[in-house]
A tleap script that builds the chain and sets N, CA, C and O, in Angstrom:
source leaprc.protein.ff14SB
mol = sequence {
  NMET LYS LYS ASN LEU ILE TYR LEU SER SER
  PHE LEU LEU ILE GLY LEU VAL LEU MET SER
  PHE ASN ASN HIE SER ARG THR THR TYR LEU
  ASN ASN GLN ASP ASN HIE PHE LYS ASN LEU
  LYS VAL LEU PRO LYS ASN ILE SER LYS ASP
  SER LEU MET GLY LEU MET GLU GLY TYR ASN
  LYS ALA LEU GLY VAL LYS CYS SER TYR CYS
  HIE ILE LYS ASP LYS ALA SER ASP SER ILE
  MET GLN LYS GLU ILE ALA ARG HIE MET ILE
  HIE PHE THR ASN GLU LEU ASN ALA LYS GLU
  PHE ALA PRO ILE GLY LYS ASN TYR LYS ASN
  ALA VAL GLU CYS ALA THR CYS HIE ARG GLY
  SER THR LYS PRO MET SER ASP THR LYS ALA
  PHE MET ASN GLY ARG LYS ASN LYS LYS CLYS
}
set mol.1.N position { 75.590 106.569 123.222 }
set mol.1.CA position { 74.569 106.831 122.219 }
set mol.1.C position { 74.965 108.011 121.343 }
set mol.1.O position { 74.835 107.966 120.119 }
set mol.2.N position { 75.457 109.082 121.998 }
set mol.2.CA position { 75.874 110.273 121.261 }
set mol.2.C position { 77.061 109.947 120.358 }
set mol.2.O position { 77.168 110.455 119.242 }
set mol.3.N position { 77.947 109.095 120.861 }
set mol.3.CA position { 79.128 108.681 120.095 }
set mol.3.C position { 78.714 107.914 118.826 }
set mol.3.O position { 79.285 108.126 117.756 }
set mol.4.N position { 77.730 107.033 118.952 }
set mol.4.CA position { 77.224 106.277 117.798 }
set mol.4.C position { 76.604 107.200 116.759 }
set mol.4.O position { 76.767 106.988 115.558 }
set mol.5.N position { 75.902 108.214 117.216 }
set mol.5.CA position { 75.282 109.176 116.310 }
set mol.5.C position { 76.341 109.962 115.540 }
set mol.5.O position { 76.167 110.248 114.356 }
set mol.6.N position { 77.415 110.301 116.200 }
set mol.6.CA position { 78.523 111.008 115.535 }
set mol.6.C position { 79.157 110.103 114.480 }
set mol.6.O position { 79.421 110.546 113.363 }
set mol.7.N position { 79.403 108.839 114.827 }
set mol.7.CA position { 79.980 107.899 113.869 }
set mol.7.C position { 79.062 107.718 112.649 }
set mol.7.O position { 79.532 107.722 111.512 }
set mol.8.N position { 77.790 107.564 112.885 }
set mol.8.CA position { 76.835 107.372 111.797 }
set mol.8.C position { 76.783 108.608 110.900 }
set mol.8.O position { 76.779 108.489 109.675 }
set mol.9.N position { 76.745 109.773 111.499 }
set mol.9.CA position { 76.715 111.012 110.722 }
set mol.9.C position { 77.981 111.166 109.891 }
set mol.9.O position { 77.914 111.563 108.727 }
set mol.10.N position { 79.128 110.857 110.474 }
set mol.10.CA position { 80.406 110.937 109.752 }
set mol.10.C position { 80.435 109.971 108.580 }
set mol.10.O position { 80.871 110.316 107.481 }
set mol.11.N position { 79.968 108.769 108.830 }
set mol.11.CA position { 79.939 107.753 107.780 }
set mol.11.C position { 79.058 108.194 106.606 }
set mol.11.O position { 79.454 108.059 105.449 }
set mol.12.N position { 77.876 108.717 106.902 }
set mol.12.CA position { 76.968 109.178 105.859 }
set mol.12.C position { 77.546 110.357 105.101 }
set mol.12.O position { 77.400 110.433 103.881 }
set mol.13.N position { 78.195 111.272 105.790 }
set mol.13.CA position { 78.810 112.430 105.145 }
set mol.13.C position { 79.925 111.999 104.193 }
set mol.13.O position { 80.020 112.498 103.072 }
set mol.14.N position { 80.757 111.080 104.641 }
set mol.14.CA position { 81.834 110.568 103.780 }
set mol.14.C position { 81.246 109.859 102.562 }
set mol.14.O position { 81.754 110.011 101.450 }
set mol.15.N position { 80.192 109.095 102.763 }
set mol.15.CA position { 79.531 108.409 101.644 }
set mol.15.C position { 78.993 109.389 100.617 }
set mol.15.O position { 79.150 109.176 99.415 }
set mol.16.N position { 78.369 110.448 101.069 }
set mol.16.CA position { 77.845 111.466 100.151 }
set mol.16.C position { 78.961 112.142 99.371 }
set mol.16.O position { 78.823 112.384 98.172 }
set mol.17.N position { 80.054 112.444 100.034 }
set mol.17.CA position { 81.192 113.077 99.358 }
set mol.17.C position { 81.750 112.139 98.288 }
set mol.17.O position { 82.003 112.574 97.164 }
set mol.18.N position { 81.943 110.877 98.614 }
set mol.18.CA position { 82.474 109.916 97.651 }
set mol.18.C position { 81.533 109.720 96.465 }
set mol.18.O position { 81.993 109.600 95.330 }
set mol.19.N position { 80.239 109.687 96.707 }
set mol.19.CA position { 79.276 109.529 95.612 }
set mol.19.C position { 79.301 110.743 94.689 }
set mol.19.O position { 79.093 110.599 93.484 }
set mol.20.N position { 79.544 111.910 95.217 }
set mol.20.CA position { 79.573 113.108 94.371 }
set mol.20.C position { 80.761 113.066 93.425 }
set mol.20.O position { 80.652 113.554 92.300 }
set mol.21.N position { 81.898 112.499 93.838 }
set mol.21.CA position { 83.050 112.367 92.950 }
set mol.21.C position { 82.753 111.428 91.803 }
set mol.21.O position { 83.147 111.701 90.669 }
set mol.22.N position { 82.073 110.335 92.066 }
set mol.22.CA position { 81.743 109.365 91.031 }
set mol.22.C position { 80.868 109.985 89.950 }
set mol.22.O position { 81.119 109.764 88.766 }
set mol.23.N position { 79.862 110.747 90.318 }
set mol.23.CA position { 78.989 111.377 89.331 }
set mol.23.C position { 79.738 112.392 88.498 }
set mol.23.O position { 79.472 112.523 87.304 }
set mol.24.N position { 80.672 113.118 89.100 }
set mol.24.CA position { 81.445 114.113 88.358 }
set mol.24.C position { 82.320 113.432 87.302 }
set mol.24.O position { 82.434 113.933 86.183 }
set mol.25.N position { 82.935 112.308 87.641 }
set mol.25.CA position { 83.847 111.660 86.700 }
set mol.25.C position { 83.107 111.132 85.472 }
set mol.25.O position { 83.700 111.068 84.395 }
set mol.26.N position { 81.857 110.758 85.594 }
set mol.26.CA position { 81.103 110.289 84.437 }
set mol.26.C position { 80.851 111.405 83.440 }
set mol.26.O position { 80.731 111.137 82.244 }
set mol.27.N position { 80.769 112.646 83.895 }
set mol.27.CA position { 80.497 113.750 82.977 }
set mol.27.C position { 81.735 114.200 82.236 }
set mol.27.O position { 81.610 114.937 81.258 }
set mol.28.N position { 82.932 113.793 82.653 }
set mol.28.CA position { 84.142 114.234 81.969 }
set mol.28.C position { 84.317 113.568 80.613 }
set mol.28.O position { 85.199 113.965 79.852 }
set mol.29.N position { 83.511 112.574 80.291 }
set mol.29.CA position { 83.543 111.999 78.954 }
set mol.29.C position { 83.081 113.008 77.907 }
set mol.29.O position { 83.524 112.975 76.760 }
set mol.30.N position { 82.193 113.894 78.312 }
set mol.30.CA position { 81.569 114.803 77.351 }
set mol.30.C position { 82.436 116.010 77.055 }
set mol.30.O position { 83.003 116.617 77.963 }
set mol.31.N position { 82.537 116.354 75.779 }
set mol.31.CA position { 83.243 117.548 75.348 }
set mol.31.C position { 82.341 118.763 75.524 }
set mol.31.O position { 82.817 119.838 75.888 }
set mol.32.N position { 81.054 118.603 75.271 }
set mol.32.CA position { 80.059 119.648 75.487 }
set mol.32.C position { 78.723 118.966 75.771 }
set mol.32.O position { 78.691 117.763 76.028 }
set mol.33.N position { 77.643 119.701 75.731 }
set mol.33.CA position { 76.359 119.159 76.159 }
set mol.33.C position { 75.668 118.254 75.134 }
set mol.33.O position { 74.699 117.583 75.489 }
set mol.34.N position { 76.121 118.209 73.890 }
set mol.34.CA position { 75.368 117.467 72.873 }
set mol.34.C position { 76.012 116.136 72.472 }
set mol.34.O position { 76.051 115.785 71.292 }
set mol.35.N position { 76.521 115.395 73.477 }
set mol.35.CA position { 77.049 114.036 73.271 }
set mol.35.C position { 78.190 113.947 72.270 }
set mol.35.O position { 78.294 112.941 71.568 }
set mol.36.N position { 79.040 114.940 72.176 }
set mol.36.CA position { 80.256 114.817 71.388 }
set mol.36.C position { 81.377 114.461 72.354 }
set mol.36.O position { 81.764 115.270 73.196 }
set mol.37.N position { 81.885 113.263 72.227 }
set mol.37.CA position { 82.896 112.783 73.151 }
set mol.37.C position { 84.281 113.100 72.619 }
set mol.37.O position { 84.483 113.246 71.413 }
set mol.38.N position { 85.231 113.205 73.536 }
set mol.38.CA position { 86.620 113.494 73.194 }
set mol.38.C position { 87.355 112.200 72.880 }
set mol.38.O position { 87.128 111.182 73.533 }
set mol.39.N position { 88.214 112.231 71.907 }
set mol.39.CA position { 89.221 111.199 71.670 }
set mol.39.C position { 88.661 109.809 71.364 }
set mol.39.O position { 89.255 108.813 71.775 }
set mol.40.N position { 87.545 109.717 70.660 }
set mol.40.CA position { 87.052 108.414 70.215 }
set mol.40.C position { 87.783 108.054 68.927 }
set mol.40.O position { 87.684 108.766 67.929 }
set mol.41.N position { 88.513 106.949 68.956 }
set mol.41.CA position { 89.299 106.547 67.786 }
set mol.41.C position { 88.734 105.303 67.115 }
set mol.41.O position { 88.947 105.104 65.918 }
set mol.42.N position { 88.029 104.473 67.846 }
set mol.42.CA position { 87.473 103.238 67.287 }
set mol.42.C position { 85.947 103.255 67.330 }
set mol.42.O position { 85.290 102.849 66.371 }
set mol.43.N position { 85.397 103.717 68.420 }
set mol.43.CA position { 83.937 103.766 68.567 }
set mol.43.C position { 83.364 104.905 67.722 }
set mol.43.O position { 84.069 105.874 67.442 }
set mol.44.N position { 82.103 104.802 67.314 }
set mol.44.CA position { 81.494 105.845 66.477 }
set mol.44.C position { 81.491 107.203 67.174 }
set mol.44.O position { 81.196 107.298 68.366 }
set mol.45.N position { 81.816 108.236 66.431 }
set mol.45.CA position { 81.870 109.603 66.981 }
set mol.45.C position { 80.498 110.072 67.480 }
set mol.45.O position { 80.421 110.887 68.399 }
set mol.46.N position { 79.426 109.568 66.886 }
set mol.46.CA position { 78.075 110.008 67.250 }
set mol.46.C position { 77.389 109.047 68.224 }
set mol.46.O position { 76.162 109.052 68.328 }
set mol.47.N position { 78.143 108.242 68.920 }
set mol.47.CA position { 77.565 107.287 69.869 }
set mol.47.C position { 76.851 108.053 70.981 }
set mol.47.O position { 77.327 109.099 71.423 }
set mol.48.N position { 75.721 107.535 71.429 }
set mol.48.CA position { 74.978 108.199 72.511 }
set mol.48.C position { 75.671 107.919 73.844 }
set mol.48.O position { 76.426 106.956 73.982 }
set mol.49.N position { 75.400 108.767 74.800 }
set mol.49.CA position { 75.981 108.599 76.135 }
set mol.49.C position { 75.554 107.261 76.731 }
set mol.49.O position { 76.374 106.555 77.318 }
set mol.50.N position { 74.278 106.908 76.585 }
set mol.50.CA position { 73.783 105.636 77.123 }
set mol.50.C position { 74.488 104.444 76.472 }
set mol.50.O position { 74.845 103.481 77.151 }
set mol.51.N position { 74.687 104.514 75.157 }
set mol.51.CA position { 75.366 103.420 74.459 }
set mol.51.C position { 76.819 103.306 74.899 }
set mol.51.O position { 77.321 102.205 75.122 }
set mol.52.N position { 77.487 104.438 75.023 }
set mol.52.CA position { 78.886 104.418 75.451 }
set mol.52.C position { 79.011 103.864 76.871 }
set mol.52.O position { 79.875 103.031 77.142 }
set mol.53.N position { 78.162 104.321 77.759 }
set mol.53.CA position { 78.215 103.832 79.145 }
set mol.53.C position { 77.897 102.334 79.196 }
set mol.53.O position { 78.497 101.597 79.979 }
set mol.54.N position { 76.957 101.887 78.364 }
set mol.54.CA position { 76.632 100.461 78.305 }
set mol.54.C position { 77.816 99.631 77.822 }
set mol.54.O position { 78.102 98.566 78.368 }
set mol.55.N position { 78.503 100.128 76.795 }
set mol.55.CA position { 79.700 99.438 76.301 }
set mol.55.C position { 80.770 99.370 77.379 }
set mol.55.O position { 81.355 98.313 77.615 }
set mol.56.N position { 81.024 100.496 78.031 }
set mol.56.CA position { 82.061 100.538 79.068 }
set mol.56.C position { 81.729 99.580 80.219 }
set mol.56.O position { 82.616 98.900 80.734 }
set mol.57.N position { 80.482 99.528 80.615 }
set mol.57.CA position { 80.081 98.589 81.673 }
set mol.57.C position { 80.258 97.146 81.203 }
set mol.57.O position { 80.636 96.277 81.989 }
set mol.58.N position { 79.986 96.891 79.925 }
set mol.58.CA position { 80.207 95.557 79.372 }
set mol.58.C position { 81.680 95.179 79.387 }
set mol.58.O position { 82.031 94.044 79.712 }
set mol.59.N position { 82.550 96.137 79.033 }
set mol.59.CA position { 83.993 95.878 79.082 }
set mol.59.C position { 84.435 95.618 80.517 }
set mol.59.O position { 85.258 94.737 80.764 }
set mol.60.N position { 83.891 96.382 81.465 }
set mol.60.CA position { 84.226 96.173 82.880 }
set mol.60.C position { 83.918 94.746 83.302 }
set mol.60.O position { 84.743 94.089 83.937 }
set mol.61.N position { 82.727 94.266 82.948 }
set mol.61.CA position { 82.317 92.911 83.340 }
set mol.61.C position { 83.128 91.849 82.600 }
set mol.61.O position { 83.546 90.858 83.199 }
set mol.62.N position { 83.351 92.052 81.307 }
set mol.62.CA position { 84.060 91.055 80.506 }
set mol.62.C position { 85.493 90.850 80.976 }
set mol.62.O position { 86.012 89.736 80.919 }
set mol.63.N position { 86.136 91.922 81.441 }
set mol.63.CA position { 87.528 91.836 81.887 }
set mol.63.C position { 87.672 91.794 83.402 }
set mol.63.O position { 88.774 91.604 83.917 }
set mol.64.N position { 86.562 91.972 84.120 }
set mol.64.CA position { 86.624 91.961 85.573 }
set mol.64.C position { 87.399 93.137 86.145 }
set mol.64.O position { 88.142 92.981 87.114 }
set mol.65.N position { 87.230 94.318 85.546 }
set mol.65.CA position { 87.982 95.505 85.964 }
set mol.65.C position { 87.037 96.662 86.257 }
set mol.65.O position { 85.833 96.578 86.016 }
set mol.66.N position { 87.601 97.730 86.776 }
set mol.66.CA position { 86.877 98.978 86.971 }
set mol.66.C position { 87.383 99.980 85.938 }
set mol.66.O position { 88.366 99.717 85.244 }
set mol.67.N position { 86.727 101.106 85.838 }
set mol.67.CA position { 87.061 102.132 84.839 }
set mol.67.C position { 88.529 102.547 84.901 }
set mol.67.O position { 89.146 102.822 83.871 }
set mol.68.N position { 89.085 102.590 86.111 }
set mol.68.CA position { 90.471 103.055 86.291 }
set mol.68.C position { 91.493 102.116 85.662 }
set mol.68.O position { 92.671 102.465 85.599 }
set mol.69.N position { 91.093 100.958 85.204 }
set mol.69.CA position { 92.020 100.050 84.520 }
set mol.69.C position { 92.491 100.667 83.199 }
set mol.69.O position { 93.636 100.465 82.794 }
set mol.70.N position { 91.613 101.417 82.531 }
set mol.70.CA position { 91.951 102.055 81.252 }
set mol.70.C position { 91.944 103.577 81.309 }
set mol.70.O position { 92.497 104.233 80.426 }
set mol.71.N position { 91.320 104.147 82.345 }
set mol.71.CA position { 91.117 105.593 82.380 }
set mol.71.C position { 91.668 106.224 83.650 }
set mol.71.O position { 91.701 105.613 84.718 }
set mol.72.N position { 92.103 107.485 83.489 }
set mol.72.CA position { 92.393 108.337 84.638 }
set mol.72.C position { 91.224 109.308 84.761 }
set mol.72.O position { 90.216 109.144 84.075 }
set mol.73.N position { 91.342 110.321 85.627 }
set mol.73.CA position { 90.232 111.257 85.821 }
set mol.73.C position { 89.810 111.907 84.510 }
set mol.73.O position { 88.617 112.045 84.244 }
set mol.74.N position { 90.787 112.312 83.681 }
set mol.74.CA position { 90.489 112.843 82.343 }
set mol.74.C position { 90.278 111.644 81.420 }
set mol.74.O position { 91.238 111.081 80.893 }
set mol.75.N position { 89.037 111.266 81.232 }
set mol.75.CA position { 88.700 110.046 80.488 }
set mol.75.C position { 89.243 110.048 79.053 }
set mol.75.O position { 89.445 108.981 78.473 }
set mol.76.N position { 89.480 111.224 78.479 }
set mol.76.CA position { 89.966 111.303 77.108 }
set mol.76.C position { 91.472 111.055 77.003 }
set mol.76.O position { 91.989 110.869 75.902 }
set mol.77.N position { 92.164 111.050 78.107 }
set mol.77.CA position { 93.614 110.886 78.110 }
set mol.77.C position { 94.013 109.502 77.596 }
set mol.77.O position { 93.319 108.512 77.825 }
set mol.78.N position { 95.145 109.460 76.897 }
set mol.78.CA position { 95.698 108.199 76.413 }
set mol.78.C position { 96.915 107.767 77.233 }
set mol.78.O position { 97.764 107.031 76.732 }
set mol.79.N position { 97.008 108.208 78.466 }
set mol.79.CA position { 98.208 107.951 79.266 }
set mol.79.C position { 98.310 106.514 79.784 }
set mol.79.O position { 99.380 106.108 80.237 }
set mol.80.N position { 97.246 105.748 79.729 }
set mol.80.CA position { 97.278 104.357 80.203 }
set mol.80.C position { 97.274 103.426 78.983 }
set mol.80.O position { 96.387 103.498 78.133 }
set mol.81.N position { 98.271 102.562 78.918 }
set mol.81.CA position { 98.458 101.673 77.767 }
set mol.81.C position { 97.268 100.741 77.532 }
set mol.81.O position { 96.987 100.383 76.388 }
set mol.82.N position { 96.574 100.347 78.582 }
set mol.82.CA position { 95.445 99.429 78.433 }
set mol.82.C position { 94.363 100.012 77.532 }
set mol.82.O position { 93.628 99.267 76.883 }
set mol.83.N position { 94.261 101.328 77.488 }
set mol.83.CA position { 93.253 101.959 76.631 }
set mol.83.C position { 93.569 101.685 75.159 }
set mol.83.O position { 92.665 101.405 74.372 }
set mol.84.N position { 94.837 101.765 74.791 }
set mol.84.CA position { 95.224 101.483 73.406 }
set mol.84.C position { 95.058 99.997 73.095 }
set mol.84.O position { 94.667 99.630 71.987 }
set mol.85.N position { 95.352 99.159 74.059 }
set mol.85.CA position { 95.141 97.717 73.877 }
set mol.85.C position { 93.655 97.440 73.676 }
set mol.85.O position { 93.283 96.632 72.825 }
set mol.86.N position { 92.808 98.104 74.451 }
set mol.86.CA position { 91.357 97.936 74.307 }
set mol.86.C position { 90.906 98.349 72.911 }
set mol.86.O position { 90.079 97.669 72.304 }
set mol.87.N position { 91.437 99.449 72.398 }
set mol.87.CA position { 91.093 99.887 71.037 }
set mol.87.C position { 91.484 98.819 70.019 }
set mol.87.O position { 90.725 98.511 69.100 }
set mol.88.N position { 92.657 98.270 70.194 }
set mol.88.CA position { 93.117 97.215 69.284 }
set mol.88.C position { 92.184 96.001 69.360 }
set mol.88.O position { 91.834 95.417 68.335 }
set mol.89.N position { 91.789 95.630 70.564 }
set mol.89.CA position { 90.919 94.468 70.734 }
set mol.89.C position { 89.515 94.717 70.180 }
set mol.89.O position { 88.892 93.796 69.652 }
set mol.90.N position { 89.012 95.948 70.294 }
set mol.90.CA position { 87.712 96.286 69.700 }
set mol.90.C position { 87.797 96.133 68.189 }
set mol.90.O position { 86.909 95.554 67.562 }
set mol.91.N position { 88.872 96.656 67.610 }
set mol.91.CA position { 89.072 96.541 66.163 }
set mol.91.C position { 89.194 95.074 65.753 }
set mol.91.O position { 88.593 94.647 64.768 }
set mol.92.N position { 89.971 94.312 66.510 }
set mol.92.CA position { 90.172 92.889 66.238 }
set mol.92.C position { 88.849 92.120 66.284 }
set mol.92.O position { 88.562 91.318 65.395 }
set mol.93.N position { 88.055 92.367 67.313 }
set mol.93.CA position { 86.767 91.690 67.474 }
set mol.93.C position { 85.803 92.055 66.346 }
set mol.93.O position { 85.126 91.187 65.794 }
set mol.94.N position { 85.746 93.348 66.008 }
set mol.94.CA position { 84.873 93.783 64.914 }
set mol.94.C position { 85.276 93.139 63.592 }
set mol.94.O position { 84.425 92.691 62.824 }
set mol.95.N position { 86.581 93.098 63.337 }
set mol.95.CA position { 87.086 92.497 62.097 }
set mol.95.C position { 86.808 90.989 62.063 }
set mol.95.O position { 86.393 90.459 61.033 }
set mol.96.N position { 87.030 90.317 63.160 }
set mol.96.CA position { 86.775 88.873 63.248 }
set mol.96.C position { 85.302 88.570 62.993 }
set mol.96.O position { 84.977 87.656 62.236 }
set mol.97.N position { 84.421 89.327 63.617 }
set mol.97.CA position { 82.988 89.126 63.394 }
set mol.97.C position { 82.600 89.400 61.953 }
set mol.97.O position { 81.828 88.638 61.371 }
set mol.98.N position { 83.121 90.475 61.362 }
set mol.98.CA position { 82.762 90.849 59.992 }
set mol.98.C position { 83.263 89.831 58.967 }
set mol.98.O position { 82.542 89.483 58.031 }
set mol.99.N position { 84.486 89.360 59.143 }
set mol.99.CA position { 85.086 88.452 58.152 }
set mol.99.C position { 84.675 86.998 58.335 }
set mol.99.O position { 84.456 86.284 57.356 }
set mol.100.N position { 84.570 86.563 59.572 }
set mol.100.CA position { 84.376 85.141 59.833 }
set mol.100.C position { 82.941 84.745 60.179 }
set mol.100.O position { 82.519 83.635 59.853 }
set mol.101.N position { 82.189 85.621 60.828 }
set mol.101.CA position { 80.876 85.226 61.321 }
set mol.101.C position { 79.709 85.873 60.591 }
set mol.101.O position { 78.691 85.217 60.369 }
set mol.102.N position { 79.826 87.126 60.216 }
set mol.102.CA position { 78.723 87.801 59.513 }
set mol.102.C position { 78.343 87.079 58.217 }
set mol.102.O position { 77.155 87.005 57.900 }
set mol.103.N position { 79.309 86.540 57.450 }
set mol.103.CA position { 78.912 85.825 56.228 }
set mol.103.C position { 78.037 84.594 56.475 }
set mol.103.O position { 77.320 84.162 55.572 }
set mol.104.N position { 78.083 84.033 57.664 }
set mol.104.CA position { 77.263 82.873 57.996 }
set mol.104.C position { 75.790 83.260 58.058 }
set mol.104.O position { 74.915 82.486 57.669 }
set mol.105.N position { 75.527 84.468 58.553 }
set mol.105.CA position { 74.157 84.952 58.678 }
set mol.105.C position { 74.073 86.068 59.696 }
set mol.105.O position { 74.961 86.229 60.533 }
set mol.106.N position { 73.004 86.835 59.620 }
set mol.106.CA position { 72.895 88.010 60.493 }
set mol.106.C position { 72.847 87.655 61.972 }
set mol.106.O position { 73.203 88.486 62.808 }
set mol.107.N position { 72.425 86.462 62.315 }
set mol.107.CA position { 72.414 86.045 63.722 }
set mol.107.C position { 73.819 85.903 64.299 }
set mol.107.O position { 73.992 85.880 65.518 }
set mol.108.N position { 74.832 85.808 63.421 }
set mol.108.CA position { 76.198 85.580 63.862 }
set mol.108.C position { 77.096 86.803 63.685 }
set mol.108.O position { 78.304 86.713 63.903 }
set mol.109.N position { 76.522 87.950 63.292 }
set mol.109.CA position { 77.364 89.113 62.989 }
set mol.109.C position { 78.114 89.647 64.210 }
set mol.109.O position { 79.128 90.327 64.054 }
set mol.110.N position { 77.642 89.355 65.405 }
set mol.110.CA position { 78.343 89.740 66.634 }
set mol.110.C position { 78.590 88.524 67.521 }
set mol.110.O position { 78.401 88.583 68.736 }
set mol.111.N position { 79.011 87.432 66.907 }
set mol.111.CA position { 79.187 86.174 67.628 }
set mol.111.C position { 80.297 86.252 68.681 }
set mol.111.O position { 80.180 85.666 69.757 }
set mol.112.N position { 81.363 86.973 68.366 }
set mol.112.CA position { 82.497 87.077 69.288 }
set mol.112.C position { 82.438 88.423 69.981 }
set mol.112.O position { 82.271 89.461 69.341 }
set mol.113.N position { 82.576 88.393 71.295 }
set mol.113.CA position { 82.636 89.627 72.077 }
set mol.113.C position { 83.757 89.453 73.094 }
set mol.113.O position { 84.342 88.375 73.197 }
set mol.114.N position { 84.052 90.490 73.830 }
set mol.114.CA position { 85.171 90.454 74.782 }
set mol.114.C position { 85.077 89.258 75.733 }
set mol.114.O position { 86.062 88.559 75.966 }
set mol.115.N position { 83.889 89.037 76.271 }
set mol.115.CA position { 83.698 87.982 77.261 }
set mol.115.C position { 83.876 86.584 76.665 }
set mol.115.O position { 84.065 85.621 77.409 }
set mol.116.N position { 83.818 86.456 75.342 }
set mol.116.CA position { 84.009 85.154 74.709 }
set mol.116.C position { 85.342 84.550 75.133 }
set mol.116.O position { 85.422 83.356 75.420 }
set mol.117.N position { 86.370 85.360 75.171 }
set mol.117.CA position { 87.699 84.891 75.566 }
set mol.117.C position { 88.074 85.283 76.985 }
set mol.117.O position { 88.667 84.491 77.717 }
set mol.118.N position { 87.728 86.507 77.373 }
set mol.118.CA position { 88.197 87.028 78.658 }
set mol.118.C position { 87.492 86.415 79.850 }
set mol.118.O position { 88.150 86.104 80.843 }
set mol.119.N position { 86.202 86.230 79.796 }
set mol.119.CA position { 85.431 85.591 80.877 }
set mol.119.C position { 85.755 86.160 82.261 }
set mol.119.O position { 85.935 85.422 83.230 }
set mol.120.N position { 85.823 87.502 82.324 }
set mol.120.CA position { 86.052 88.152 83.610 }
set mol.120.C position { 87.507 88.284 84.012 }
set mol.120.O position { 87.798 88.623 85.159 }
set mol.121.N position { 88.431 88.024 83.092 }
set mol.121.CA position { 89.854 88.097 83.399 }
set mol.121.C position { 90.566 89.006 82.392 }
set mol.121.O position { 90.205 89.028 81.215 }
set mol.122.N position { 91.559 89.743 82.843 }
set mol.122.CA position { 92.337 90.563 81.912 }
set mol.122.C position { 93.308 89.714 81.099 }
set mol.122.O position { 93.826 90.170 80.079 }
set mol.123.N position { 93.553 88.506 81.536 }
set mol.123.CA position { 94.469 87.607 80.835 }
set mol.123.C position { 93.750 86.300 80.502 }
set mol.123.O position { 93.848 85.329 81.252 }
set mol.124.N position { 93.034 86.274 79.387 }
set mol.124.CA position { 92.216 85.097 79.082 }
set mol.124.C position { 93.012 83.831 78.841 }
set mol.124.O position { 92.523 82.740 79.136 }
set mol.125.N position { 94.202 83.936 78.323 }
set mol.125.CA position { 94.962 82.727 78.001 }
set mol.125.C position { 95.424 82.003 79.255 }
set mol.125.O position { 95.611 80.786 79.217 }
set mol.126.N position { 95.614 82.700 80.353 }
set mol.126.CA position { 96.043 82.016 81.572 }
set mol.126.C position { 94.968 81.040 82.040 }
set mol.126.O position { 95.279 79.953 82.528 }
set mol.127.N position { 93.702 81.430 81.891 }
set mol.127.CA position { 92.610 80.526 82.252 }
set mol.127.C position { 92.569 79.328 81.310 }
set mol.127.O position { 92.353 78.199 81.751 }
set mol.128.N position { 92.773 79.564 80.033 }
set mol.128.CA position { 92.754 78.487 79.039 }
set mol.128.C position { 93.901 77.510 79.273 }
set mol.128.O position { 93.712 76.297 79.185 }
set mol.129.N position { 95.091 78.034 79.569 }
set mol.129.CA position { 96.248 77.170 79.824 }
set mol.129.C position { 96.013 76.306 81.058 }
set mol.129.O position { 96.324 75.115 81.060 }
set mol.130.N position { 95.467 76.908 82.098 }
set mol.130.CA position { 95.194 76.144 83.323 }
set mol.130.C position { 94.178 75.040 83.036 }
set mol.130.O position { 94.323 73.922 83.531 }
set mol.131.N position { 93.161 75.341 82.248 }
set mol.131.CA position { 92.155 74.353 81.893 }
set mol.131.C position { 92.793 73.213 81.100 }
set mol.131.O position { 92.550 72.040 81.381 }
set mol.132.N position { 93.612 73.568 80.106 }
set mol.132.CA position { 94.240 72.548 79.273 }
set mol.132.C position { 95.216 71.702 80.082 }
set mol.132.O position { 95.292 70.490 79.879 }
set mol.133.N position { 95.960 72.317 80.990 }
set mol.133.CA position { 96.872 71.548 81.845 }
set mol.133.C position { 96.100 70.590 82.725 }
set mol.133.O position { 96.544 69.464 82.951 }
set mol.134.N position { 94.961 71.010 83.223 }
set mol.134.CA position { 94.105 70.135 84.039 }
set mol.134.C position { 93.614 68.935 83.246 }
set mol.134.O position { 93.538 67.824 83.771 }
set mol.135.N position { 93.282 69.160 81.983 }
set mol.135.CA position { 92.803 68.064 81.125 }
set mol.135.C position { 93.923 67.078 80.852 }
set mol.135.O position { 93.685 65.870 80.854 }
set mol.136.N position { 95.146 67.558 80.617 }
set mol.136.CA position { 96.287 66.671 80.359 }
set mol.136.C position { 96.572 65.806 81.576 }
set mol.136.O position { 96.841 64.612 81.446 }
set mol.137.N position { 96.513 66.413 82.770 }
set mol.137.CA position { 96.782 65.658 83.991 }
set mol.137.C position { 95.742 64.582 84.246 }
set mol.137.O position { 96.073 63.527 84.788 }
set mol.138.N position { 94.492 64.824 83.868 }
set mol.138.CA position { 93.436 63.837 84.085 }
set mol.138.C position { 93.581 62.647 83.146 }
set mol.138.O position { 93.178 61.539 83.501 }
set mol.139.N position { 94.154 62.850 81.942 }
set mol.139.CA position { 94.286 61.773 80.960 }
set mol.139.C position { 95.364 60.771 81.359 }
set mol.139.O position { 95.323 59.617 80.933 }
set mol.140.N position { 96.326 61.200 82.172 }
set mol.140.CA position { 97.444 60.326 82.539 }
set mol.140.C position { 97.066 59.234 83.470 }
set mol.140.O position { 97.914 58.430 83.855 }
savepdb mol mol.pdb
quit
């Protein structure tokens, strides 16, 4: 019984320590207390913390990744290539929506988003190729 209590206490202590690291890493996005973020090159400089976190969570779901896919502990760092690729894809998506879909009507101004192609994968074309190969095999 005493042994189980020690294990439970250790487990809870480790959980608390790990949770404290997660909360600290979310605050490293901020340059100071008034929502000025470091190193924003594509997203609006005056974006709110809630909006930025919502976007990042959306990217996580759309690509099926965690924050560490594009970021290290210093969230402003550009040391991971995926971050630059993400910037390019944000620009590409915004341009595609503005040129091709917004002219159709305001309901279509954000018709294309990351999940449109990625669907939870970092490599969307691999899923498309597999689907197309499956269709070719069924026709034979």
